[in-house]
Steps between C-alpha positions, in 0.01 A plus 500: 500500500373459851231741638429617854136459595385666819178405670327781703498452868263644754662752745467555857457738789487867399647619836802267471559606136506869603730418810762329257530809296499733792789304669700493167455877471608564868803271479611644169467860637676426829788301355528698189470181275287462187144392573541229228776334697275491808216333317742249340624412834137440626433280200819296590365466863158396378647254261711332770194459719296365206767236434490395865127438463469359150842322471855584379450269202254730350596800284306791641483867421367788701406854379382811688305737290684832520175695474240305693719293735337171384715194594481217242664157544536265209652165436665478166418195290641384157227376272597148356325216315488282813606634845763317692588719795178675578683750726644673195312342191130490397354304209366677195140365587511647846655818391216539240237491769687799662584677183336379186791625264782344707747299283795273562808694602305791658551585873185546719477717801256321725372721799526360839304614813655780722763390762420521869849603629471364854773564772793312317399638154482851640838471641655371186319765301625776739861374484494496112376848478747622760780336302381635165455854647850504646650368177326773297592762759868379490496510114373862523786604739756314286394706190505817717865442609632329189602834348657632828787247541812691566324790677513606861197449698418584869317272735437418859661214689211260555664196666831314535540147406823311568712825437293571175291809503140521369423839362151645468477708168139603468293180445805305402775320699857485416791309660851611553740213580764532777761485213343793331521721817805728565714318763416601870191707407205434722124573434211472728140432425333822396831664354476651165763369264626584150577204272569410144249289329735242356251232363153348529393159637320320223374217729162532658650458860718735699537883476474633145787753499870409549681800652867592550715770676826351382450493128721748314196641330364608838808743527432600139140591570591693817727722308224563244276619774759729652675628174264652250783503228506114535119480470494717211777300320750790497724299724525123435611230748710263289570233755453428872648250747425460875608329809176575655511692823883549464597671170382558152640653185314664217634610165325820359523692173323787338422628157523860621862620482423790742364268771712315758321167548678422830422844650142476395460152663679621819274808532545827705701412813447137407126507557407280213745215552442526872128434460598177304751410767243544779246269327788230467578524868843663451618313190800695361458595143783587261375691194753486207498633142459240230726531192498286178868492549553186704823621660342825611192333623706246716714789649172693589353186654786476739495881591614660720797268496782626279605268209855499367445274200237269343567217267189350304498136382204549272465131376474395862290805636775545764653815620824526710493827694815627655469739810749657741595280784319709760168471311475117495289456789258777398459384143434139602272602786392287796489136407571603140158674483604804306687330216224232481233752464700697244542175287126437513428864400739494201451137400878451502704278718731746701826401651690735723883543511720741694767709324768299676348156400454640140862610493617159623283293258616709206862469608471125517328481157756721362789281629326183369483647148843646517654164600311321215636746237867505640532126530332397173659769284831522689472878515600749775255683730482808290384326175257294692355820658466660157308196378284487809428874456361432167253242626687172428449260796582160332722326239180438295437866473850558339464205272171645370646852435699588185863615513379834343275559796777423753740731315260790553555476877709804618862385563467199258634477146438239230784291613397484852133442403599199266730354779215514765257339241741221428571439885129500554432232241788283628362545866167408373637175336686408807181539703308276260769232504503507886115473497487229238746300705292553807186397327666170374616423839159561663307329214300811409233437233555677149162682521624708808848563344355634175201694665502840328386692810792398723825694523808314558542635860151396581553153344803457718325584820199267403746205434692547809162480695410165331249638252586267196196533274223746400258293707720559801499869427121516437440317829666778708302760676590866447664523851702175440628647174591831659696319775705340222559803273536769769530846353509386142119485474227718638179348631309581172784349284487186710125459474519576117773240440323216698160578322687491156643164591171362612339610164736240328309227705175574315 
């Protein structure tokens, strides 16, 4: 095991020693930094100057006595049998003259004379000390603000650099980028400004604090300041979305059944929400009630627009909202802003349809199904409508339904049910024969024909679009597949089908 052997050195000028400790105490007090960090910075500065005098190839060490201010400079030597590099090694014989009990493997601290800084050395030392002090000061500031990320803080505009604003916050600087400012708002040097502390700069250069006025949490914190019920947790802001400077939507709820969360946020004569609007330079704010019922929440998010009907596609997270014809422009908003914000607020993709368009779409779909049933089953309009009213929309649906279930339809008896079942089977056989012939003519591979997830009508559409194998199908994009299949597949179903086919590749 190696040992460290220290040879005592003689120390220097008492006045200089006292001055070092006094400077460390003054800087530590003025900057609010630990005295130990200041003394460590001084040691680094003296070490750099010592290396300039004694050579970079030597391993040196500098210590300042924390009580007396004594400065000690050593070169570190490793005790070996025969010294090779005398800058870092010393023979055991030479080491024994300095320290009688020195052994091979020990390290020896050999004292060196005090350093005369000179002009260049003093400049280097000063730069190192300043750098170390700044680093320690920044570290202290980082620790101070680390727990305040997400809070609103107030500062003074200090300077403006290329449209970015430098904010003075006590002894610390923050920066708010142009992209984090509300559009068209202008600040001058000396203005007071409220900002959200959105993050910290971990680098040693540039302002420490990253600030924002467009972050949705800025709006959240402003409401916390203005609405005590939100600050106390009685009212909860569930979600927020913003077009900064233009419009925002917030969804609120409360655990108190006797409290109106929207009214509490608005305040007497709109005083609370108006204070937030003023801070956001006139940004309009829709406050809506959150609900765990998705349909109700979506309707609330579009208020005050009237909603006639809403259809949810849960697998695709899509909602089709039907509104009166005269409400279309209001629900969509300028450049689609209102419906876009509602989609972000709820987390659902919302499409808007007028009552007239919805009626026309449903009529077209109804006619399509009606024609399929009438043509394939050779039945009249009334029978086809009875089947459609029970939810049957394809021949496959009928083939997979028992005669007993068909006989339970009002207006049907056992004979009619059996006849419809037989006609459905025959229609399915005809369709299979037609598609098999088409597949043979087109040279379609067996793997596509027998793929279990493909209905016959889908297979026919694919073959007619020159999709001849599972590889061809897997190579399609979702949009390409939807162009081929039309209304037979939803976007989610198309995505799922393609991914299932691609699983076969691996």
